[in-house]
C-alpha positions in Angstrom: 37.0 139.4 -31.5 34.8 141.5 -33.9 35.9 139.0 -36.8 34.3 136.1 -35.0 31.1 137.8 -33.9 30.8 138.9 -37.9 31.7 135.4 -38.8 29.8 133.2 -37.2 26.5 132.9 -39.5 29.1 131.9 -42.0 31.0 129.3 -40.0 28.0 127.7 -39.5 26.6 128.2 -42.8 29.9 126.8 -44.2 29.8 123.6 -41.8 26.2 122.6 -43.4 26.5 123.6 -47.2 29.9 124.7 -48.3 30.6 126.9 -51.0 27.8 129.2 -51.0 28.6 130.3 -47.2 32.1 130.6 -48.3 31.5 132.5 -50.7 29.1 135.1 -48.8 31.8 135.1 -45.9 34.4 136.3 -48.5 32.3 139.2 -49.8 31.4 140.5 -46.4 35.2 140.7 -45.7 35.9 141.9 -49.5 36.9 145.3 -48.4 39.3 143.9 -45.9 41.9 141.2 -47.3 43.7 140.7 -44.5 40.8 138.3 -42.7 41.3 135.9 -46.0 44.2 134.1 -44.9 41.8 133.9 -41.5 39.3 132.4 -43.4 41.0 130.1 -45.6 42.5 128.6 -42.5 39.2 128.3 -40.7 37.4 127.1 -43.9 40.0 124.6 -44.6 39.7 123.2 -41.1 36.1 122.5 -41.0 36.1 121.0 -44.5 38.9 118.9 -43.6 37.5 118.0 -40.1 33.9 117.4 -41.9 35.3 115.2 -44.7 37.2 112.7 -41.7 33.9 113.1 -39.6 32.0 111.5 -43.1 34.9 108.9 -43.4 34.7 107.6 -39.7 31.2 107.4 -39.9 31.2 104.7 -42.5 34.3 103.0 -40.4 32.3 102.9 -37.4 28.8 102.4 -39.0 30.2 99.7 -41.3 27.7 97.0 -39.6 24.5 99.4 -40.0 25.5 100.4 -43.4 25.8 96.7 -44.8 22.3 96.1 -43.7 20.7 99.1 -45.0 22.3 99.4 -48.1 21.1 96.6 -50.6 24.1 94.2 -51.9 23.3 95.0 -55.5 24.0 99.3 -54.5 27.5 97.8 -52.7 28.1 95.6 -56.0 27.7 98.8 -58.0 29.9 101.3 -55.6 32.7 99.0 -55.3 32.7 98.7 -59.1 32.8 102.5 -59.3 35.3 102.7 -56.6 37.8 100.0 -58.1 37.2 101.7 -62.3 38.1 105.0 -60.8 41.6 105.0 -58.7 40.6 105.9 -55.5 43.3 108.5 -54.5 42.1 110.6 -57.0 38.9 110.2 -56.5 39.4 111.4 -52.7 41.2 114.4 -53.9 38.5 115.5 -56.7 35.6 114.6 -54.6 35.2 117.9 -53.4 34.2 119.2 -56.9 31.4 116.0 -57.0 28.7 118.5 -55.6 25.9 115.4 -54.8 28.2 112.7 -54.2 31.0 114.0 -52.2 29.5 113.1 -48.6 28.4 109.5 -49.7 31.5 109.2 -51.2 33.6 109.9 -48.3 30.7 107.6 -45.8 31.6 104.9 -48.4 35.3 105.3 -48.3 35.1 104.5 -44.8 32.5 101.5 -44.7 35.2 100.0 -47.6 37.9 100.2 -44.9 40.0 102.8 -47.5 43.4 103.2 -45.2 43.0 106.2 -42.9 46.3 107.5 -43.7 45.9 107.9 -47.1 42.2 109.1 -47.1 43.5 111.5 -44.5 46.5 112.8 -47.1 43.9 113.1 -50.1 41.6 114.9 -47.9 44.0 117.8 -47.1 45.1 117.8 -50.8 42.0 117.7 -52.1 40.8 120.5 -49.6 43.3 122.9 -50.6 42.6 122.7 -54.1 39.0 123.1 -53.5 39.7 126.0 -51.1 42.0 127.4 -53.6 39.9 126.9 -56.8 37.0 129.2 -54.7 39.2 131.6 -53.5 40.6 131.9 -57.1 37.3 132.2 -58.9 36.3 134.5 -56.4 39.4 137.0 -56.5 38.9 137.1 -60.1 34.9 137.7 -60.1 34.4 139.2 -57.2 33.7 142.9 -58.6 30.8 141.5 -60.8 29.3 139.0 -58.3 29.3 141.3 -55.7 27.0 143.8 -55.9 24.6 140.7 -57.3 24.9 138.7 -54.4 25.0 141.2 -51.9 21.7 142.1 -52.6 20.8 138.4 -51.6 23.0 137.9 -48.6 20.5 138.7 -45.8 17.8 136.6 -47.5 20.4 133.6 -48.0 21.2 134.2 -43.9 18.1 133.8 -42.7 17.1 130.9 -45.0 20.3 128.9 -43.8 18.8 129.7 -40.2 15.4 128.7 -41.1 16.6 125.4 -42.4 19.0 124.7 -39.7 15.9 125.0 -37.3 13.6 123.1 -39.4 16.7 120.2 -39.8 16.9 120.1 -35.8 13.1 120.2 -35.5 12.8 117.1 -38.0 15.7 115.3 -35.6 13.7 116.0 -32.5 10.5 114.5 -33.9 12.3 111.5 -34.9 14.0 110.7 -32.0 10.4 111.3 -29.9 8.7 109.1 -32.5 12.1 106.3 -32.0 11.4 106.4 -27.9 7.9 106.1 -28.3 8.3 102.9 -30.7 10.9 101.4 -28.9 8.7 102.0 -25.5 6.1 100.3 -27.1 7.7 97.1 -27.8 
């Protein structure tokens, strides 16, 4: 229970951002590595589910995306995806920081087979988390002092960004309600 009480900010941070929150989560429990398998399991589950969510969002929002994405961009993305093997793209998209979430949505939009996506997602998850855990294990003594100085500030920043995001979404929702009521 104590582990979960200490871990909830990292769980939220990992779900929103990923690598940085995982790094600080591991740093927080660096003195007790017996928690690392639990962290690995939770991080893997969150990561796997979030990419499946993005994929399903692409599948479910097919009509919306078709209207919002120009045919030129659709054609470029299709050409790019067909040029690169989609299965390898799914496995290694975790390492493509700026495009990994849109890629999952796009593959759902393209109706890539769900079973293959899930399998590639799981393999990519294991490789990505294995790489992050290995890097942390090798660099923890060098990075620990530096990163622990900023841990409190980053957690505060995460929560400020979370509240700003929610605030913006609430404002957009109210504006949408107001404009839809005036129509």
